DRENZA-783122 format. One line per 2 residues: for each residue x, y, z of C-alpha. Coordinates in steps of 0.1 Angstrom, whole numbers, plus 5000, padded with zeros to 4 digits. Last residue first. Example, Ala and Ser with C-alpha at 12.3 -4.5 7.8 and 13.67 -1.06 7.14 Angstrom:
// DRENZA-783122
5137/4989/5071 | 5123/4955/5078
//
This chain:
// DRENZA-783122
3404/8618/8284 | 3387/8607/8316
3381/8639/8334 | 3362/8639/8367
3340/8667/8380 | 3328/8670/8416
3295/8687/8424 | 3282/8658/8445
3311/8637/8458 | 3327/8609/8438
3336/8575/8454 | 3366/8565/8433
3382/8534/8419 | 3413/8526/8400
3414/8488/8397 | 3436/8464/8418
3408/8437/8419 | 3406/8431/8456
3420/8462/8470 | 3404/8486/8446
3371/8468/8448 | 3371/8470/8486
3380/8507/8487 | 3352/8516/8463
3327/8494/8481 | 3336/8509/8515
3335/8545/8503 | 3301/8542/8485
3287/8524/8515 | 3299/8549/8541
3285/8578/8520 | 3250/8563/8516
3245/8548/8482 | 3239/8559/8446
3275/8565/8437 | 3307/8546/8428
3332/8553/8400 | 3351/8523/8384
3381/8530/8362 | 3401/8507/8339
3370/8487/8328 | 3368/8449/8330
3359/8437/8294 | 3340/8417/8301
3327/8420/8337 | 3326/8388/8358
3346/8403/8388 | 3326/8435/8387
3292/8418/8388 | 3306/8394/8414
3315/8422/8437 | 3281/8438/8432
3264/8405/8438 | 3282/8400/8471
3275/8435/8483 | 3238/8434/8475
3223/8441/8441 | 3193/8464/8439
3158/8453/8430 | 3152/8443/8466
3130/8415/8476 | 3157/8397/8495
3152/8416/8528 | 3119/8411/8546
3116/8438/8573 | 3090/8435/8601
3073/8459/8625 | 3044/8446/8646
3018/8472/8653 | 3021/8494/8685
3030/8527/8667 | 3015/8557/8686
3006/8584/8660 | 3012/8622/8663
2992/8644/8640 | 3005/8677/8625
2980/8696/8604 | 2990/8714/8570
2969/8692/8549 | 2985/8661/8565
3017/8663/8585 | 3025/8630/8602
3043/8626/8635 | 3057/8594/8648
3057/8579/8683 | 3071/8544/8687
3102/8548/8666 | 3112/8512/8657
3139/8517/8631 | 3114/8506/8603
3089/8534/8614 | 3117/8560/8611
3129/8546/8578 | 3094/8547/8564
3091/8584/8572 | 3122/8591/8551
3153/8607/8566 | 3177/8579/8555
3161/8561/8526 | 3140/8531/8532
3148/8503/8506 | 3121/8478/8498
3102/8449/8515 | 3090/8466/8547
3062/8446/8564 | 3037/8464/8587
3018/8441/8611 | 2985/8442/8630
2979/8424/8662 | 2992/8453/8684
2967/8478/8671 | 2980/8515/8672
2993/8514/8636 | 2961/8503/8619
2942/8535/8612 | 2972/8559/8606
2990/8531/8586 | 2961/8525/8563
2958/8562/8555 | 2995/8566/8550
2997/8538/8525 | 2974/8558/8502
3002/8582/8492 | 3026/8604/8512
3063/8596/8518 | 3057/8561/8532
3091/8549/8516 | 3073/8526/8492
3043/8549/8484 | 3022/8531/8478
3000/8502/8491 | 3000/8464/8492
2972/8455/8516 | 2969/8420/8532
2937/8409/8548 | 2922/8399/8582
2885/8405/8588 | 2873/8434/8610
2865/8456/8579 | 2871/8493/8589
2903/8498/8568 | 2888/8478/8540
2856/8500/8539 | 2876/8531/8542
2897/8522/8511 | 2865/8513/8492
2851/8548/8499 | 2883/8565/8491
2887/8552/8455 | 2889/8519/8436
2912/8494/8455 | 2920/8467/8430
2916/8432/8444 | 2943/8405/8439
2932/8370/8449 | 2917/8364/8414
2952/8359/8400 | 2963/8381/8370
2999/8388/8382 | 3004/8350/8386
2999/8344/8348 | 2988/8308/8346
2951/8307/8338 | 2953/8339/8318
2979/8327/8295 | 2995/8357/8280
3023/8365/8305 | 3031/8328/8313
3059/8325/8286 | 3071/8359/8295
3072/8349/8331 | 3095/8320/8324
3118/8339/8300 | 3123/8370/8322
3103/8401/8315 | 3111/8428/8290
3096/8410/8260 | 3063/8409/8280
3058/8447/8275 | 3021/8454/8278
3017/8429/8307 | 3042/8451/8327
3021/8482/8319 | 2991/8464/8335
3011/8458/8366 | 3019/8496/8369
2982/8503/8365 | 2972/8479/8393
3000/8491/8416 | 2993/8528/8412
2977/8533/8446 | 2961/8504/8464
2964/8467/8457 | 2943/8445/8481
2953/8410/8488 | 2921/8390/8498
2926/8360/8520 | 2934/8324/8511
2953/8312/8541 | 2991/8307/8539
3011/8277/8526 | 2981/8266/8506
3003/8261/8475 | 2982/8286/8456
2982/8310/8486 | 3020/8309/8488
3024/8312/8450 | 3001/8342/8448
3019/8358/8477 | 3052/8353/8459
3040/8367/8425 | 3024/8397/8442
3056/8405/8462 | 3075/8406/8429
3049/8427/8412 | 3048/8453/8440
3086/8455/8443 | 3089/8464/8406
3069/8495/8400 | 3043/8506/8424
3070/8510/8451 | 3057/8492/8482
3044/8497/8517 | 3031/8463/8529
3003/8465/8555 | 2992/8433/8571
2959/8430/8591 | 2956/8409/8623
2935/8378/8631 | 2962/8366/8655
2968/8336/8633 | 2971/8360/8604
3001/8379/8620 | 3021/8347/8626
3012/8332/8592 | 3024/8364/8575
3056/8363/8595 | 3064/8328/8585
3055/8331/8547 | 3074/8363/8543
3106/8346/8558 | 3102/8315/8535
3098/8338/8505 | 3129/8359/8514
3148/8327/8518 | 3139/8315/8483
3147/8350/8468 | 3181/8348/8484
3189/8366/8516 | 3207/8399/8513
3243/8407/8523 | 3250/8443/8532
3275/8441/8561 | 3305/8452/8540
3285/8481/8526 | 3275/8482/8489
3238/8479/8494 | 3229/8512/8476
3263/8512/8458 | 3255/8521/8422
3281/8518/8395 | 3296/8544/8371
3318/8526/8346 | 3351/8535/8327
3370/8520/8297 | 3344/8498/8282
3343/8480/8248 | 3319/8454/8233
3301/8450/8266 | 3295/8421/8289
3279/8430/8323 | 3242/8427/8316
3219/8427/8347 | 3201/8395/8355
3169/8384/8338 | 3137/8398/8351
3105/8393/8371 | 3108/8366/8396
3145/8375/8398 | 3176/8363/8380
3205/8379/8398 | 3228/8409/8392
3202/8436/8400 | 3213/8470/8389
3202/8506/8395 | 3215/8531/8370
3247/8513/8356 | 3262/8543/8338
3287/8532/8310 | 3317/8548/8294
3336/8541/8262 | 3363/8563/8249
3380/8576/8217 | 3368/8547/8194
3355/8572/8167 | 3341/8596/8192
3324/8585/8224 | 3306/8552/8228
3281/8556/8256 | 3266/8527/8274
3234/8533/8295 | 3226/8503/8318
3188/8501/8316 | 3156/8496/8335
3126/8487/8312 | 3106/8470/8340
3126/8472/8373 | 3161/8464/8384
3176/8437/8359 | 3198/8463/8343
3192/8452/8307 | 3213/8470/8282
3208/8504/8264 | 3232/8517/8237
3241/8553/8231 | 3265/8569/8205
3283/8601/8211 | 3303/8624/8187
3276/8643/8167 | 3250/8638/8196
3226/8610/8203 | 3238/8586/8176
3219/8552/8181 | 3225/8517/8192
3197/8492/8198 | 3207/8464/8223
3178/8469/8246 | 3149/8488/8229
3150/8525/8223 | 3123/8552/8228
3129/8587/8216 | 3109/8609/8240
3103/8645/8230 | 3065/8644/8230
3064/8623/8262 | 3086/8649/8280
3065/8677/8267 | 3034/8659/8281
3051/8659/8316 | 3056/8697/8312
3019/8702/8305 | 3011/8683/8336
3028/8710/8357 | 3061/8715/8373
3078/8718/8407 | 3047/8715/8429
3053/8730/8463 | 3037/8708/8490
3000/8710/8501 | 3001/8672/8509
2974/8665/8483 | 2992/8687/8457
3025/8669/8462 | 3007/8635/8460
2990/8645/8427 | 3022/8659/8412
3042/8628/8421 | 3013/8608/8406
3018/8625/8373 | 3056/8618/8375
3050/8582/8384 | 3027/8574/8355
3049/8593/8330 | 3079/8575/8344
3063/8541/8338 | 3053/8549/8302
3087/8562/8291 | 3105/8535/8310
3085/8509/8293 | 3095/8523/8259
3132/8523/8268 | 3148/8558/8274
3162/8587/8254 | 3149/8622/8261
3153/8646/8232 | 3158/8685/8232
3136/8714/8240 | 3151/8726/8273
3138/8760/8284 | 3131/8761/8321
3097/8743/8322 | 3111/8717/8298
3139/8708/8322 | 3113/8706/8351
3097/8677/8332 | 3128/8656/8338
3125/8660/8375 | 3112/8627/8387
3133/8605/8364 | 3161/8589/8385
3150/8593/8422 | 3114/8591/8407
3119/8555/8396 | 3115/8553/8358
3148/8539/8346 | 3181/8547/8330
3170/8581/8316 | 3192/8598/8290
3188/8635/8283 | 3202/8650/8252
3220/8681/8237 | 3220/8705/8267
3224/8741/8255 | 3188/8749/8264
3196/8746/8302 | 3221/8774/8301
3236/8762/8323 | 3248/8727/8331
3285/8731/8336 | 3279/8765/8352
3260/8747/8382 | 3223/8755/8386
3212/8719/8379 | 3226/8708/8412
3201/8679/8416 | 3168/8685/8436
3159/8671/8470 | 3149/8703/8488
3118/8687/8504 | 3138/8656/8512
3127/8619/8513 | 3115/8621/8477
3151/8630/8465 | 3142/8639/8429
3159/8625/8397 | 3173/8638/8365
3190/8608/8349 | 3221/8611/8326
3224/8647/8312 | 3243/8649/8280
3263/8680/8269 | 3282/8672/8237
3306/8686/8212 | 3339/8691/8232
3327/8663/8254 | 3306/8665/8285
3286/8638/8304 | 3264/8653/8332
3252/8633/8361 | 3219/8631/8380
3205/8609/8408 | 3182/8628/8431
3180/8601/8457 | 3205/8578/8475
3236/8596/8489 | 3274/8595/8485
3267/8607/8449 | 3229/8609/8440
3231/8644/8425 | 3251/8666/8400
3283/8646/8397 | 3302/8660/8367
3316/8638/8339 | 3344/8648/8315
3355/8634/8282 | 3380/8655/8262
3391/8660/8226 | 3413/8691/8218
3407/8708/8185 | 3383/8705/8155
3345/8703/8159 | 3323/8674/8149
3295/8679/8124 | 3260/8695/8127
3244/8661/8120 | 3230/8655/8154
3215/8690/8156 | 3199/8685/8123
3184/8652/8134 | 3170/8667/8166
3152/8694/8147 | 3138/8668/8122
3127/8646/8153 | 3109/8677/8168
3092/8684/8134 | 3079/8649/8133
3067/8652/8168 | 3046/8682/8159
3030/8664/8130 | 3024/8632/8151
3010/8651/8181 | 2976/8634/8181
2992/8600/8175 | 3017/8606/8203
2988/8615/8226 | 2969/8583/8217
2999/8562/8222 | 3004/8579/8257
2968/8575/8266 | 2966/8537/8258
2999/8530/8276 | 2988/8549/8307
2953/8534/8306 | 2969/8499/8307
2947/8471/8295 | 2954/8438/8313
2958/8407/8292 | 2979/8425/8267
2969/8420/8231 | 2997/8404/8211
3014/8427/8186 | 3014/8429/8148
3031/8458/8131 | 3019/8469/8097
3038/8495/8075 | 3011/8516/8058
3008/8515/8020 | 2971/8505/8022
2967/8475/7999 | 3003/8465/7993
3013/8467/8030 | 2982/8449/8041
2989/8421/8016 | 3024/8418/8028
3013/8415/8064 | 2986/8390/8055
3011/8366/8038 | 3039/8370/8064
3055/8336/8055 | 3022/8319/8065
2999/8344/8081 | 3007/8374/8103
2972/8375/8119 | 2970/8338/8127
3005/8339/8144 | 2995/8370/8164
2966/8353/8181 | 2948/8377/8205
2954/8407/8183 | 2967/8443/8185
2974/8458/8151 | 2999/8487/8150
2999/8509/8119 | 3031/8526/8109
3039/8556/8087 | 3064/8570/8112
3047/8603/8121 | 3014/8589/8110
3012/8564/8138 | 2980/8544/8134
2961/8524/8159 | 2942/8492/8156
2928/8474/8186 | 2913/8440/8197
2917/8420/8165 | 2907/8383/8172
2930/8363/8150 | 2900/8340/8143
2885/8367/8123 | 2911/8364/8096
2931/8396/8087 | 2924/8409/8053
2889/8424/8058 | 2898/8439/8091
2929/8455/8076 | 2908/8469/8047
2883/8485/8072 | 2912/8501/8091
2927/8515/8060 | 2894/8531/8050
2893/8548/8084 | 2929/8559/8083
2930/8573/8048 | 2952/8551/8026
2989/8561/8024 | 3000/8574/7989
3002/8611/7997 | 3019/8605/8031
3050/8592/8012 | 3055/8557/8024
3085/8552/8047 | 3119/8537/8043
3142/8538/8072 | 3181/8540/8068
3205/8538/8096 | 3237/8557/8086
3270/8551/8071 | 3258/8567/8038
3272/8540/8015 | 3266/8511/8039
3230/8522/8046 | 3223/8528/8009
3235/8493/8000 | 3216/8477/8028
3184/8496/8016 | 3191/8483/7980
3197/8447/7992 | 3161/8445/8005
3147/8452/7971 | 3111/8439/7972
3102/8461/8002 | 3116/8491/7982
3092/8482/7954 | 3063/8479/7979
3071/8515/7992 | 3066/8531/7958
3056/8567/7965 | 3087/8570/7986
3099/8588/8017 | 3135/8580/8027
3143/8586/8064 | 3178/8590/8076
3177/8581/8112 | 3196/8596/8142
3167/8620/8150 | 3145/8622/8119
3169/8635/8091 | 3150/8638/8059
3149/8625/8023 | 3119/8633/8001
3099/8620/7971 | 3120/8589/7962
3102/8575/7933 | 3114/8540/7924
3114/8534/7886 | 3145/8557/7883
3166/8531/7901 | 3180/8543/7936
3218/8549/7935 | 3221/8585/7920
3191/8596/7939 | 3206/8584/7972
3240/8600/7965 | 3225/8635/7957
3201/8633/7986 | 3231/8625/8009
3251/8655/7997 | 3221/8678/8004
3217/8663/8038 | 3253/8669/8048
3252/8705/8035 | 3219/8711/8055
3235/8697/8086 | 3264/8722/8082
3299/8714/8069
//
């Protein structure tokens, strides 16, 4: 049975069930959803049981949208919204999404805008036939979020066609014959960087993460393997989180012919766009080969299907996907795949943190069903025990004091996403408690913009920070001590200023980015200090400095420059977004259900092997540390 046959059958069932008084003008597949377009959206809204009845009958998620012919023109609709919602709600932004028939209204006071028992929402729905969504105005406006939403609005017709195409692929039916589940390791196994795996069934080809190894000029996954090619036969791409070693090469797929969906959480979509565009900018500045263009990044945005934690959706005819919190960075996910009608369940951890941090709740390890799981091993070695967040704070306080007493400057290389915000929260607390002197903390690179994206998605933060997120006086990320570095002129002024300061700058592994300018200028001065708070991959420039190399070479614009490193070199463990050995063992011990097979990757070879061996001995589970290009069959 083709997708067209399935749709024709559904249309017949819907029209036989829906009362004649409700006009259903069209029924379409849009991704995994069955979308009913109606000229009477308010009548559907009054009959909640009808939608439930249809969903049960069709065994699909049903969404009801107004027929475009009955929605009020956007300019008129905006005027009516402003008339309905009380002024004291303080509307800051209204944007329409024609592809889904929604209007999002940003306000300072959501409760006032919604009204008692949704009074104002119901009135808006009736007056303009758009579905209203009220969200609180973020305290920092993110250019990335604003631009992505604007781009998606502009592309709404094209995006609708993309979703229809995805829907038809999804509903093509399941083939007969032998069932199987296989995973091929395409990158990030027995190494950190270029994470990529392919999940195959008889009806599906799914890529999980498509990262780049930023510490290596040739750090691409093995996308040329026969399991992958041709690229256009891939059904879906699933991204666990935004860091470049997991998302950096997604646009490359579109350059070479992929035109399918990318599944990720909304913050991951926005963060990976920010990081991919910066990756192109840094590569161009360092005269490196640029793997793709800005137009390919836009293709990724256009094809993204964003899902929140806990949402489940069909992504191929025989695979359902659910995202769970991974605790690593904003929007980071454990991707859980339910294959067939109960045939097999497999999960990919991405990067996980099994501890409540200053930003996030701990990684989820309870699933409805799970037979196999791929788990990261970044800090899986037997010596890899990290201090607690409290110990990390104490250590940072002591070394910061030591440097500032000498009137030195402190440089902290950070990843824009995750580590930056954690260090910001700690520095704000130390200064507020007068445990270190009040000096400016400069944020250079993408840190300010990444922080703004955090404030746009408070529901992804931990409970405490979420409560603070909209109170300007209490949100530590909005403190006056943080100063945004705007451009080269300001950067040079900070570099030459004799007064002490702290600079948080990207990139985290010192592979290009503004951090290098501060380092070149401050490295030779003994009273200055560099503090590493994040993972430094083997082969990266940051790893060489961290190891204590006293003479290091930098290539800039084709010229090689040797720098003498006299500054103090410190590492503060405990800020990592990765679980250490103890947390990884506890994560597995507390899993429910505990899977039959565990597969380890995303770690140096010794750590993957050590963790795999230790888990097997302690919990008597089948474990393996896969190599790149190996394929494992599960069914």
